[in-house]
DRENDO-1510 file (C-alpha; in Angstrom, 1 decimal, always signed):
<recs>
REC; n; res; u; v; w
REC; 1; UNK; +23.4; -10.6; +17.7 .
REC; 2; UNK; +21.0; -13.4; +18.6 .
REC; 3; UNK; +20.0; -14.4; +22.0 .
REC; 4; UNK; +17.8; -17.2; +23.4 .
REC; 5; UNK; +14.3; -16.2; +24.4 .
REC; 6; UNK; +13.0; -16.9; +27.9 .
REC; 7; UNK; +9.9; -19.0; +28.4 .
REC; 8; UNK; +7.8; -15.8; +29.1 .
REC; 9; UNK; +9.1; -14.2; +25.8 .
REC; 10; UNK; +8.4; -17.4; +23.8 .
REC; 11; UNK; +4.8; -17.6; +25.2 .
REC; 12; UNK; +4.1; -13.9; +24.4 .
REC; 13; UNK; +5.3; -14.3; +20.8 .
REC; 14; UNK; +2.5; -14.3; +18.3 .
REC; 15; UNK; +2.5; -15.2; +14.6 .
REC; 16; UNK; +0.1; -14.4; +11.9 .
REC; 17; UNK; +1.8; -11.4; +10.2 .
REC; 18; UNK; +2.9; -13.6; +7.3 .
REC; 19; UNK; -0.6; -14.9; +6.7 .
REC; 20; UNK; -2.0; -11.3; +6.7 .
REC; 21; UNK; +0.6; -10.2; +4.1 .
REC; 22; UNK; -0.1; -13.3; +2.0 .
REC; 23; UNK; -3.9; -12.6; +2.1 .
REC; 24; UNK; -3.4; -8.9; +1.1 .
REC; 25; UNK; -1.1; -9.9; -1.8 .
REC; 26; UNK; -3.6; -12.5; -3.0 .
REC; 27; UNK; -6.4; -10.0; -2.9 .
REC; 28; UNK; -4.3; -7.4; -4.8 .
REC; 29; UNK; -3.3; -10.0; -7.4 .
REC; 30; UNK; -6.9; -11.1; -7.8 .
REC; 31; UNK; -8.1; -7.5; -8.2 .
REC; 32; UNK; -5.4; -6.8; -10.9 .
REC; 33; UNK; -6.4; -9.9; -12.8 .
REC; 34; UNK; -10.1; -8.9; -12.6 .
REC; 35; UNK; -9.4; -5.5; -14.0 .
REC; 36; UNK; -7.3; -6.9; -16.9 .
REC; 37; UNK; -10.0; -9.4; -17.7 .
REC; 38; UNK; -12.7; -6.8; -17.5 .
REC; 39; UNK; -10.8; -4.5; -19.8 .
REC; 40; UNK; -10.2; -7.3; -22.3 .
REC; 41; UNK; -13.8; -8.4; -22.5 .
REC; 42; UNK; -15.3; -4.9; -22.6 .
REC; 43; UNK; -13.0; -3.5; -25.3 .
REC; 44; UNK; -14.1; -3.7; -28.9 .
REC; 45; UNK; -10.6; -4.3; -30.2 .
REC; 46; UNK; -7.1; -4.7; -28.9 .
REC; 47; UNK; -4.1; -6.9; -28.4 .
REC; 48; UNK; -2.6; -8.7; -25.5 .
REC; 49; UNK; +0.8; -10.4; -25.2 .
REC; 50; UNK; +1.3; -12.9; -22.4 .
REC; 51; UNK; +4.7; -14.1; -21.3 .
REC; 52; UNK; +5.7; -17.2; -23.2 .
REC; 53; UNK; +5.1; -15.6; -26.6 .
REC; 54; UNK; +1.3; -15.9; -26.7 .
REC; 55; UNK; -0.3; -13.0; -28.6 .
REC; 56; UNK; -4.0; -12.3; -28.8 .
REC; 57; UNK; -5.7; -9.9; -31.2 .
REC; 58; UNK; -9.4; -9.2; -31.4 .
REC; 59; UNK; -11.3; -6.8; -33.7 .
REC; 60; UNK; -14.8; -5.7; -33.9 .
</recs>
């Protein structure tokens, strides 16, 4: 299953994939929140329920 890496294999190993995935996920989460906030502020009336039981209603 597992084997010990040689010195050459250890030196050629590069990291950074996790950072890239984290950045992509953060950008996607920010974009989703931006769209939701935009739709909330630009709509004349509506409701929103946030986890935790918070409910918001706005009317024109």
